[in-house]
C-alpha positions in Angstrom: 29.1 23.4 43.1 27.9 21.7 39.9 31.4 20.9 38.6 34.0 18.4 40.0 35.3 20.7 42.8 33.0 19.2 45.4 34.6 15.7 45.2 37.3 16.1 47.9 34.9 17.7 50.5 32.3 14.9 49.6 34.8 12.2 50.5 35.6 13.9 53.8 31.9 14.4 54.7 29.7 12.1 56.5 27.9 11.1 53.3 30.9 9.7 51.4 29.3 6.2 51.6 26.9 7.3 48.9 29.7 7.6 46.3 31.1 4.2 47.5 27.7 2.6 47.0 27.6 4.0 43.4 31.1 2.7 42.6 30.3 -0.8 43.9 27.1 -0.9 41.8 28.9 0.4 38.6 31.6 -2.3 39.0 29.1 -5.0 39.8 28.3 -5.6 36.2 25.4 -8.2 35.8 25.6 -9.3 39.4 22.5 -7.2 40.2 19.6 -6.5 38.1 18.8 -2.8 37.1 15.9 -2.8 39.5 18.0 -4.1 42.3 20.6 -1.5 41.8 18.0 1.2 42.0 16.6 -0.1 45.2 20.1 -0.4 46.8 21.2 3.2 45.7 17.8 4.6 46.9 18.2 3.1 50.3 21.8 4.4 50.5 20.5 8.0 49.6 17.7 7.8 52.3 20.1 6.7 54.9 23.2 8.9 54.3 22.2 11.8 52.0 20.7 14.3 54.4 20.5 17.7 52.6 20.8 20.3 55.4 23.2 22.8 53.9 24.0 24.3 50.5 27.3 22.3 50.6 25.3 19.1 50.9 23.1 19.9 48.0 26.1 21.0 45.9 28.0 17.8 46.7 25.0 15.5 45.8 24.3 17.4 42.6 28.0 17.2 41.8 27.9 13.4 42.2 24.8 13.3 40.0 26.7 15.3 37.3 29.7 13.0 37.5 27.5 10.0 37.1 25.7 11.4 34.1 28.9 12.6 32.4 31.1 9.7 33.3 33.3 12.0 35.4 35.9 11.1 38.1 34.7 8.3 40.4 37.1 6.6 42.7 38.0 3.1 41.4 35.9 3.4 38.1 37.7 3.4 34.8 35.1 5.2 32.9 37.1 5.5 29.6 37.3 1.7 29.3 33.6 1.4 29.8 32.6 4.4 27.7 30.9 2.1 25.1 29.3 -0.3 27.5 25.6 0.2 27.2 24.8 -1.4 30.6 27.4 0.8 32.3 26.0 3.9 30.7 22.4 3.0 31.6 23.5 2.4 35.2 25.4 5.7 35.4 22.3 7.6 34.1 20.0 5.7 36.5 22.1 6.5 39.6 22.6 10.1 38.5 18.8 10.6 38.1 18.2 9.1 41.5 20.8 11.4 43.1 19.5 14.6 41.4 15.9 13.8 42.2 16.7 12.9 45.9 18.4 16.4 46.2 15.3 18.2 44.9 12.9 16.1 46.9 14.8 16.5 50.2 15.3 20.3 49.9 14.1 22.0 46.7 15.4 25.4 47.8 19.0 24.3 48.3 18.8 22.2 45.2 17.8 25.4 43.2 20.8 27.2 44.7 23.2 24.3 43.6 21.8 24.3 40.1 22.0 28.0 39.4 21.5 29.3 35.8 25.1 30.2 35.5 26.5 26.8 36.6 23.9 24.9 34.5 24.8 26.8 31.3 28.4 25.5 31.7 27.1 21.9 31.1 25.1 22.8 27.9 26.9 21.2 24.8 28.4 23.8 22.4 26.5 22.1 19.5 24.2 19.0 19.0 25.3 18.5 15.4 27.9 16.0 14.2 29.5 12.8 15.5 30.1 13.9 19.1 27.8 12.0 21.6 25.8 14.5 23.7 23.4 11.9 25.3 25.0 12.2 28.8 24.4 16.0 28.9 20.8 15.6 27.6 20.1 12.9 30.0 21.3 15.1 32.9 19.1 18.0 31.8 16.1 15.7 31.3 16.5 14.4 34.9 17.0 18.0 36.1 13.9 19.4 34.3 11.8 16.4 35.7 12.9 17.4 39.2 12.2 21.1 38.6 8.8 20.3 37.2 7.8 18.2 40.2 9.2 20.4 43.0 9.7 24.0 41.6 8.0 26.6 39.6 7.7 26.5 35.8 9.7 29.8 35.7 12.7 28.0 37.2 12.5 25.3 34.6 12.2 27.8 31.6 15.0 29.9 33.1 17.4 26.9 33.3 16.4 25.6 29.8 16.8 28.7 27.7 20.4 27.9 26.6 19.7 24.2 25.8 16.5 25.2 24.0 18.6 27.5 21.7 20.9 24.6 20.9 18.0 22.4 20.0 16.6 25.2 17.8 20.0 25.4 16.0 19.4 22.0 14.7 17.1 23.6 12.1 19.8 25.8 10.7 21.5 24.2 7.7 20.4 20.8 8.9 20.8 19.2 5.6 24.4 20.4 5.4 25.4 18.9 8.8 25.8 15.3 9.8 22.9 14.3 11.9 23.5 14.0 15.7 24.5 10.5 16.9 21.7 8.0 17.4 22.0 8.1 21.3 22.0 12.0 21.1 18.9 11.9 18.9 17.2 9.4 21.2 17.9 11.6 24.2 16.6 14.8 22.5 13.4 12.9 21.5 12.8 11.7 25.0 13.4 15.2 26.4 11.1 16.9 24.0 8.4 14.2 24.4 8.4 15.0 28.2 8.8 18.7 27.7 7.0 20.0 24.5 7.8 23.6 25.5 11.4 23.0 24.3 10.2 22.0 20.8 11.5 24.7 18.3 8.9 26.8 16.8 10.5 26.8 13.3 8.3 24.5 11.1 11.4 22.9 9.5 12.0 21.1 12.8 8.9 19.1 12.4 8.7 18.9 8.6 12.3 18.0 8.0 14.6 17.4 11.0 12.2 14.9 12.7 11.4 13.2 9.5 15.1 12.8 8.7 15.8 11.4 12.1 12.9 8.9 11.7 14.4 7.8 8.3 17.8 7.3 10.0 16.5 5.1 12.8 17.6 1.5 12.6 14.8 -0.8 11.8 15.4 -2.8 15.0 14.6 0.3 17.1 10.9 -0.7 16.6 8.1 1.5 17.6 9.3 3.0 20.9 11.4 5.9 19.6 9.7 6.1 16.2 6.2 6.6 17.7 7.6 9.4 19.9 9.0 11.2 16.8 5.7 10.8 15.1 3.8 12.1 18.2 6.1 15.2 18.3 5.2 16.0 14.7 1.5 15.8 15.6 1.9 18.0 18.6 1.7 20.9 16.1 -2.1 20.6 16.5 -1.7 21.3 20.3 0.5 24.4 19.6 -1.5 27.5 20.5 0.6 29.7 18.3 -0.4 27.6 15.2 -3.9 27.7 13.5 -5.5 24.5 12.4 -4.6 25.3 8.7 -1.1 25.9 9.6 -0.9 22.7 11.6 -2.4 20.7 8.7 0.0 22.3 6.2 3.0 21.4 8.4 1.8 17.8 8.6 1.3 17.6 4.9 4.8 19.0 4.3 6.2 16.4 6.7 4.5 13.6 4.7 5.9 15.0 1.5 9.4 15.1 3.0 9.0 11.5 4.0 7.9 10.6 0.4 11.0 12.4 -0.9 13.2 10.2 1.3 11.4 7.1 0.0 12.1 8.2 -3.5 15.8 8.2 -2.8 16.7 11.8 -1.5 19.9 11.8 0.5 19.5 11.5 4.3 22.5 13.7 4.9 25.8 15.0 3.6 28.0 12.2 4.8 28.8 9.2 2.7 27.2 6.9 5.2 23.9 8.9 5.2 23.9 9.2 1.4 24.2 5.5 0.9 21.5 4.5 3.5 18.0 3.5 2.7 15.2 5.1 4.8 14.2 3.2 7.9 11.1 1.0 8.0 10.3 3.2 11.0 9.2 5.9 8.4 5.9 4.1 8.3 5.0 5.2 11.8 4.6 8.8 10.7 1.9 7.7 8.2 0.3 5.5 10.8 0.0 8.3 13.4 -1.4 10.9 10.9 -5.2 11.3 10.5 -6.5 9.1 7.7 -8.0 11.9 5.8 -4.6 13.7 5.7 -2.8 10.7 4.5 -5.4 10.1 1.7 -5.1 13.8 0.7 -1.4 13.7 0.4 -1.6 10.5 -1.7 -3.8 12.3 -4.1 -1.5 15.3 -4.4 1.5 12.9 -5.0 -0.6 11.0 -7.6 -1.1 14.2 -9.5 2.7 14.6 -10.0 3.7 10.9 -10.3 4.1 11.2 -14.1 6.9 13.8 -13.5 8.9 11.6 -11.1 11.5 9.5 -12.7 10.6 5.7 -12.9 13.6 4.7 -10.8 12.6 6.9 -7.9 9.0 5.8 -8.0 10.1 2.1 -8.0 12.4 2.9 -5.1 9.6 4.4 -3.1 7.0 1.7 -3.8 9.5 -1.1 -3.1 10.1 0.4 0.4 6.4 1.0 1.1 5.4 -2.6 0.4 8.0 -3.7 3.0 6.1 -1.8 5.7 3.9 -3.6 8.3 0.4 -2.8 6.8 -1.2 -1.7 10.1 -4.0 0.9 10.3 -3.2 4.0 8.2 -0.1 2.5 6.7 -2.2 0.3 4.4 -4.4 3.3 3.5 -1.3 5.2 2.4 0.2 2.4 0.5 -3.0 1.7 -1.3 -3.6 5.3 -2.1 0.0 5.6 -3.5 -0.4 2.5 -5.6 -3.7 3.8 -7.0 -1.8 6.9 -7.9 0.4 4.8 -10.2 -2.9 3.6 -12.0 -4.2 7.1 -12.4 -0.8 8.2 -13.9 -0.9 5.2 -16.3 2.2 3.7 -14.8 1.1 0.1 -15.1 4.5 -1.1 -16.1 5.9 0.1 -12.7 3.0 -1.6 -10.9 3.8 -4.9 -12.6 7.4 -4.7 -11.4 6.2 -3.8 -7.9 3.9 -6.7 -7.9 6.7 -9.1 -8.9 9.0 -7.9 -6.1 6.5 -7.1 -3.3 4.0 -9.9 -3.5 5.7 -12.3 -1.3 6.6 -9.9 1.6 3.0 -8.9 1.6 1.6 -12.4 1.5 3.8 -13.2 4.5 1.9 -10.5 6.4 -1.3 -12.3 6.0 -0.1 -14.7 8.7 -0.3 -12.1 11.5 -3.6 -10.7 12.7 -2.2 -7.1 13.2 -1.3 -6.8 9.4 -3.7 -9.3 7.8 -6.5 -7.0 6.9 -4.2 -4.1 5.5 -1.8 -6.5 3.7 -4.7 -8.4 2.0 -6.0 -5.2 0.5 -2.6 -4.5 -1.0 -2.2 -8.1 -2.2 -5.6 -8.2 -3.8 -5.0 -4.8 -5.5 -1.7 -6.0 -6.9 -2.5 -9.7 -8.0 -6.0 -9.0 -9.3 -4.7 -5.9 -11.1 -1.7 -7.6 -12.7 -3.7 -9.3 -15.4 -1.2 -9.4 -18.3 1.1 -12.1 -16.8 0.5 -15.1 -14.6 4.2 -15.4 -13.4 3.9 -13.6 -10.0 0.7 -15.5 -9.1 2.2 -18.9 -10.1 5.5 -18.1 -8.2 3.5 -17.6 -5.0 1.3 -20.6 -5.2 3.2 -22.4 -2.4 2.6 -19.7 0.2 -1.0 -19.3 -1.0 -1.5 -23.1 -0.5 0.1 -22.8 2.9 -2.3 -20.0 4.0 -5.2 -22.0 2.7 -4.1 -25.1 4.5 -3.9 -23.2 7.8 -7.3 -21.6 7.3 -8.6 -25.2 6.9 -7.2 -26.2 10.3 -8.6 -23.1 12.0 -12.0 -23.1 10.3 -13.9 -25.3 12.9 -12.3 -23.5 15.9 -13.1 -20.0 17.3 -11.6 -17.0 15.5 -9.8 -15.9 18.6 -7.9 -19.1 18.9 -4.2 -18.7 19.5 -3.1 -21.8 17.5 0.1 -21.4 15.6 1.2 -23.6 12.6 4.5 -24.0 10.8 4.9 -23.8 7.0 4.2 -27.2 5.2 7.2 -29.0 3.9 5.4 -29.5 0.5 6.3 -25.9 -0.4 8.7 -25.1 -3.2 12.3 -24.6 -2.2 12.3 -20.9 -3.2 9.3 -19.8 -1.0 10.2 -22.4 1.8 13.6 -20.7 2.1 11.9 -17.3 2.4 9.3 -18.6 4.9 11.3 -21.1 6.9 10.2 -19.7 10.3 6.7 -18.7 9.2 3.9 -19.2 11.6 0.2 -18.5 10.9 -1.5 -16.9 14.0 -5.2 -17.0 14.3 -7.0 -13.7 15.2 -9.5 -11.3 13.7 -12.4 -12.2 11.5 -11.0 -15.3 9.9 -14.4 -16.2 8.3 -14.5 -13.0 6.2 -10.8 -13.3 5.4 -11.1 -17.0 4.3 -14.1 -16.1 2.0 -12.3 -13.1 0.3 -9.0 -15.1 0.1 -10.6 -18.1 -1.7 -12.5 -15.6 -4.0 -9.2 -13.9 -4.9 -7.5 -17.3 -5.7 -10.4 -18.5 -7.8 -10.4 -15.3 -9.8 -6.6 -15.5 -10.5 -6.9 -19.1 -11.6 -9.7 -18.1 -13.9 -7.7 -15.1 -15.3 -4.6 -17.2 -15.8 -6.3 -20.5 -16.9 -3.4 -22.1 -18.9 -1.6 -23.9 -16.0 -4.1 -26.4 -14.4 -1.4 -28.8 -13.3 0.4 -26.0 -11.2 -3.0 -25.1 -9.6 -3.8 -28.6 -8.2 -2.3 -28.2 -4.7 -4.0 -24.8 -4.3 -7.4 -26.0 -5.8 -7.5 -29.1 -3.4 -7.4 -26.8 -0.4 -9.7 -24.1 -1.8 -12.4 -26.6 -2.5 -12.3 -27.6 1.3 -12.6 -24.0 2.3 -15.1 -22.8 -0.4 -16.5 -25.8 -2.4 -18.7 -23.6 -4.6 -16.4 -21.4 -6.7 -17.9 -18.0 -7.8 -19.9 -17.8 -11.0 -18.1 -16.8 -14.1 -19.9 -13.4 -14.3 -19.0 -12.7 -10.7 -15.4 -13.4 -11.3 -15.4 -11.2 -14.5 -17.0 -8.4 -12.5 -14.3 -8.7 -9.7 -11.5 -8.8 -12.3 -12.9 -5.7 -14.0 -13.1 -3.8 -10.7 -9.5 -4.5 -9.9 -8.1 -4.0 -13.4 -5.5 -1.3 -13.6 -7.0 -0.2 -16.9 -10.4 1.5 -16.7 -11.2 0.7 -20.3 -12.1 -3.0 -20.4 -14.3 -5.4 -22.3 -15.1 -9.1 -22.0 -13.4 -11.1 -24.9 -15.6 -13.9 -26.1 -13.6 -14.2 -29.5 -12.8 -17.9 -28.8 -15.9 -19.0 -27.0 -14.4 -18.3 -23.5 -14.9 -15.2 -21.4 -11.7 -13.3 -20.8 -11.4 -9.7 -19.6 -9.2 -7.6 -21.9 -8.5 -3.9 -22.1 -9.7 -1.6 -24.9 -7.3 0.3 -27.1 -7.4 2.2 -30.4 -5.2 0.6 -33.1 -4.8 0.5 -36.8 -4.7 -2.5 -39.1 -0.9 -2.2 -39.2 -0.8 -2.5 -35.3 -3.0 -5.4 -34.5 -4.1 -6.2 -30.9 -1.8 -8.4 -28.8 -2.4 -12.1 -28.3 -2.8 -13.5 -24.8 -0.1 -16.0 -23.7 -2.0 -19.3 -22.9 0.9 -21.0 -21.3 4.3 -21.1 -23.2 2.6 -20.0 -26.5 4.8 -17.0 -27.1 6.4 -19.0 -30.1 2.8 -19.3 -31.6 1.7 -15.7 -30.9 4.8 -14.2 -32.5 4.4 -16.2 -35.7 0.7 -15.3 -35.9 1.5 -11.6 -35.5 4.0 -11.8 -38.3 1.6 -13.6 -40.6 -1.2 -11.1 -39.9 1.1 -8.2 -41.0 1.2 -9.7 -44.5 -1.7 -7.9 -46.2 -2.0 -10.4 -49.0 -1.8 -13.5 -46.8 -4.2 -12.0 -44.2 -6.7 -11.1 -46.9 -6.6 -14.5 -48.6 -7.1 -16.4 -45.3 -10.0 -14.2 -44.3 -11.7 -14.5 -47.7 -11.4 -18.3 -47.5 -14.1 -18.2 -44.7 -16.8 -17.2 -47.2 -15.8 -19.8 -49.8 -17.4 -23.1 -49.1 -15.5 -24.9 -51.8 -12.1 -23.6 -50.6 -12.7 -24.6 -47.0 -13.4 -28.1 -48.0 -9.8 -29.0 -48.5 -8.9 -27.8 -44.9 -10.2 -30.9 -43.0 -8.3 -29.9 -39.8 -10.0 -26.4 -39.8 -6.7 -24.5 -39.2 -7.3 -22.1 -42.0 -10.9 -21.5 -40.8 -9.8 -20.8 -37.2 -6.9 -18.7 -38.4 -9.3 -16.6 -40.6 -11.6 -16.1 -37.5 -8.6 -15.0 -35.5 -7.5 -12.6 -38.2 -11.0 -11.2 -38.5 -11.2 -10.5 -34.7 -7.9 -8.8 -34.8 -8.8 -6.8 -37.9 -12.1 -5.5 -36.3 -11.3 -5.4 -32.7 -10.5 -2.3 -30.6 -9.0 -4.3 -27.8 -5.4 -4.4 -26.5 -5.3 -8.3 -26.6 -7.3 -11.2 -27.9 -7.2 -14.8 -26.7 -6.3 -17.3 -29.5 -7.7 -20.3 -27.4 -10.0 -21.6 -30.1 -7.2 -21.6 -32.7 -4.8 -23.3 -30.3 -7.5 -26.0 -29.6 -7.5 -27.0 -33.3 -3.8 -27.5 -33.4 -2.1 -30.9 -33.2 -1.4 -32.2 -29.7 2.4 -31.4 -30.0 1.4 -27.7 -30.0 -1.1 -28.0 -27.2 1.0 -29.7 -24.5 1.9 -26.4 -22.6 5.6 -26.7 -23.7 7.7 -24.3 -25.6 7.9 -25.3 -29.3 10.1 -24.3 -32.3 8.7 -21.3 -34.0 10.1 -22.3 -37.4 8.4 -25.8 -37.2 5.0 -24.1 -36.2 5.3 -21.6 -39.1 5.9 -24.4 -41.5 3.0 -26.3 -40.3 0.6 -23.2 -40.6 1.9 -22.5 -44.1 1.5 -26.1 -45.2 -2.1 -26.1 -44.1 -3.0 -22.6 -45.5 -0.8 -22.0 -48.4 -2.3 -21.2 -51.8 -1.7 -24.0 -54.4 -2.7 -25.1 -57.9 -5.5 -27.3 -56.3 -7.1 -24.1 -55.0 -7.3 -22.8 -58.6 -9.4 -25.6 -59.6 -11.8 -25.3 -56.6 -12.2 -21.6 -56.8 -12.5 -21.5 -60.6 -10.2 -18.5 -61.0 -6.5 -17.6 -60.6 -5.7 -17.1 -56.9 -3.0 -14.6 -56.0 0.6 -15.9 -55.7 1.7 -17.2 -52.4 3.3 -14.3 -50.5 5.9 -16.5 -48.9 6.7 -18.7 -51.9 9.5 -18.0 -54.3 11.5 -19.8 -57.0 15.1 -21.0 -56.9 17.3 -21.5 -60.0 20.2 -23.9 -59.7 22.9 -24.6 -62.4 25.5 -27.3 -62.6 28.3 -26.9 -65.2 30.9 -29.6 -65.7 34.5 -28.8 -66.1 35.2 -31.6 -68.7 32.6 -31.3 -71.3 31.1 -28.0 -70.4 27.7 -29.6 -70.1 25.0 -27.5 -68.2 22.1 -28.8 -66.1 19.5 -26.4 -64.9 16.7 -26.8 -62.4 13.9 -24.5 -61.0 12.1 -25.3 -57.8 9.8 -23.6 -55.4 10.8 -22.6 -51.8 9.1 -21.0 -48.8 12.2 -20.4 -46.7 16.0 -20.2 -46.9 18.1 -22.0 -44.2 21.4 -20.3 -43.6 24.2 -21.7 -41.3 26.1 -20.1 -38.5 28.2 -23.1 -38.0 31.5 -21.0 -38.6 30.5 -18.1 -36.3 31.6 -17.6 -32.6 29.2 -16.9 -29.8 30.9 -13.5 -29.5 30.6 -12.6 -33.2 28.2 -10.0 -34.7 27.2 -11.5 -38.1 25.4 -9.6 -41.0 22.5 -11.4 -42.6 23.6 -10.2 -46.0 26.9 -12.1 -45.5 25.2 -15.2 -44.6 23.0 -15.1 -47.7 26.2 -14.3 -49.9 27.8 -17.4 -48.4 24.6 -19.5 -49.0 24.5 -18.4 -52.7 28.3 -18.6 -53.4 29.4 -21.1 -56.0 30.2 -24.6 -54.9 32.8 -27.0 -56.5 31.6 -30.5 -56.7 34.5 -33.0 -56.6 35.8 -36.2 -54.9 33.0 -38.2 -53.2 30.7 -35.3 -54.0 31.5 -35.2 -57.8 28.7 -34.7 -60.3 27.7 -37.6 -62.6 27.6 -36.2 -66.1 25.1 -37.8 -68.4 27.1 -36.8 -71.5 30.5 -38.3 -70.2 28.6 -41.0 -68.3 30.9 -40.8 -65.3 31.5 -38.8 -62.2 33.3 -35.4 -63.0 34.1 -32.2 -61.3 31.6 -29.4 -61.8 30.6 -26.0 -60.5 27.2 -25.5 -58.9 25.6 -22.2 -58.5 22.3 -21.1 -56.9 20.2 -18.1 -57.4 16.7 -16.8 -56.6 14.9 -16.7 -60.0 11.7 -15.4 -58.5 11.8 -13.6 -55.1 8.8 -14.1 -52.7 6.8 -11.1 -51.4 8.1 -11.9 -47.8 11.3 -13.8 -47.5 11.6 -16.3 -44.5 15.1 -16.9 -43.4 15.8 -19.8 -40.9 19.0 -19.4 -38.9 20.6 -22.8 -38.4 22.4 -22.2 -35.1 23.3 -25.7 -34.1 26.6 -27.4 -35.0 28.1 -30.8 -34.2 31.6 -31.8 -33.3 33.0 -35.1 -32.1 34.6 -33.3 -29.1 31.6 -31.4 -27.8 28.6 -33.0 -29.5 25.7 -30.7 -30.5 26.0 -27.0 -29.4 24.1 -23.8 -30.1 25.8 -20.7 -31.7 24.7 -17.6 -29.8 26.2 -15.1 -32.3 24.2 -11.9 -32.9 22.7 -11.7 -36.4 22.0 -8.1 -37.7 19.9 -7.3 -40.7 19.1 -4.2 -42.8 15.6 -2.6 -43.1 15.7 -3.2 -46.9 17.3 -6.5 -48.1 18.6 -6.5 -51.7 18.5 -10.0 -53.3 20.2 -10.9 -56.7 17.8 -12.7 -59.0 18.6 -15.1 -61.9 19.0 -12.1 -64.2 21.2 -10.3 -61.9 18.5 -7.7 -61.4 18.4 -6.4 -57.9 15.1 -6.7 -56.0 
């Protein structure tokens, strides 16, 4: 009676009106609401569907089956509407009403109409693969609900045995099969949520199958289905056959599986599944788990982070920071990021900070995620102390949040006021936060204090950009006029530093927090970038590596006579800096005092030419004959100073003119190179020293002939410097294009051989 065979007798019976009502409602589309359709069909069942015989029960169950499965219904073209969601939902709703009415009217006859044998015919052969089984599962869900309400548990278990085995088969080679369709998975989840007795006992179902389904959920599905999946995993604690230890181990394994998917493990064998990123709904399993369990798994993962490839770790962290930081999710994210610190993966944290700061800052605008997101934001921004770029890029959104806090400050914390993003924001951030609204809620007083404290600490740490900080500073002073004491900010920065070994750097009179590291004299500490000072830092590091030059500059500090000639204190400040580098065990030193004693052109916060800066430093610190008189003894030769020998020989009288001159750098031209070329430095030097014919307008004036004559000019190094400075002239001029820069690659050997005047190789 469960098949389609009862259709003819149903039409001839006195209750044929029920099917007609169902057909009318299915064809009505959006004419009636879903609730109205239910009311109309329920009234029709109450009026016409009197279950007095087995035939009546069989025909009503048959109608329910046809409604669930989309079977033959007079006047309804089910195939054309097979993908119409509203049509499917209406079918299932009407089928559920018909089935339940039968059991409520006469449970005994309904049991006869749904015998085990006939029910087993409706069980799908498999739940794997692309075939949609949601209709069958919806029917069984409705049937089991009716059996639970009106019959014995034995009847339910007896009729669910076959379906239960099909669900259990989902565990077998699950990773080799394409996952069930989305509608099939949702139907299974809803069935298991109502009937936990059907959950397979194999631990792989909870630890892999359900986690995989959660990772495959579309992000738009939201919390409804995702929370049910997470709840099914946690039902292991309610399973009487599982001990508490077994239940805990299964949950830990489920979280590890989720982390594996976050790290890029394939979500299935099909191309579509392999190319998919895990759903944001995966966060729900972490949110549902006990806090202690989540923290424990994070510690276990931290222990093996160093063995996981960087690309996989970045993949996982990038997905985690996109989650909504609610409850346990923020605990998990923070524990995972701290694991990066313990594994000394600061370079990955820096990249995570650059990519994930903005999405997390946007979550500060919602009360539900504000507290958790702020914990992550503070950990990343205050921990990323080696660069100011991420903080500076996000100043517009930080200013926006500060502005909204100012508006909400006088009002109760539970105010429902909403505000839109200020139009003063930078175009980049404004594009990302175009529809942003700041919603009041939670403890705004504490959040406002902690937010201001974080921003003040960041501006203190990255103090080289005062002009960029003006919009943020103006708003912070309204929220928190008294900024934290310097000692307090240093304490906060130290507590959030990703490096546990830190000291306070006072080498230039300012207090800056820097990490500690062992180094040798040949590997000096780094120099902090004070705002476009990379050109200066690179030159200073190169100068420091010259033993002779470094020693001379440092010794000049103890010679009062020698320091008298350096009125601008450049040599003194450079000596102080070299002394700190030589004796320090820090990873970085701040050269602020040296920078403050440079001319204004090097202190305007703009990028400068490294060659010009090097020339300025050498001019103000180079050893000269004047030093010899002051010191009273011969100083060492200048390590960057050499001697050039030039010769001009006329082609008429054979006269020779010779000249020796000092030089500190050689300028070679790339004017003849193309951007795509790869040029050897040796070839550029050969071209620079190649003989030159002087003729025409450039002819040489011979003192012997007393007229302009042709001559050959040759140039050689008569005395090579200890360290050769080569300046690459990359700019060229043409009437057509004007001044352009040559981007050709220049390669150089580890050892450079230079021909001297006597043809001796040095």
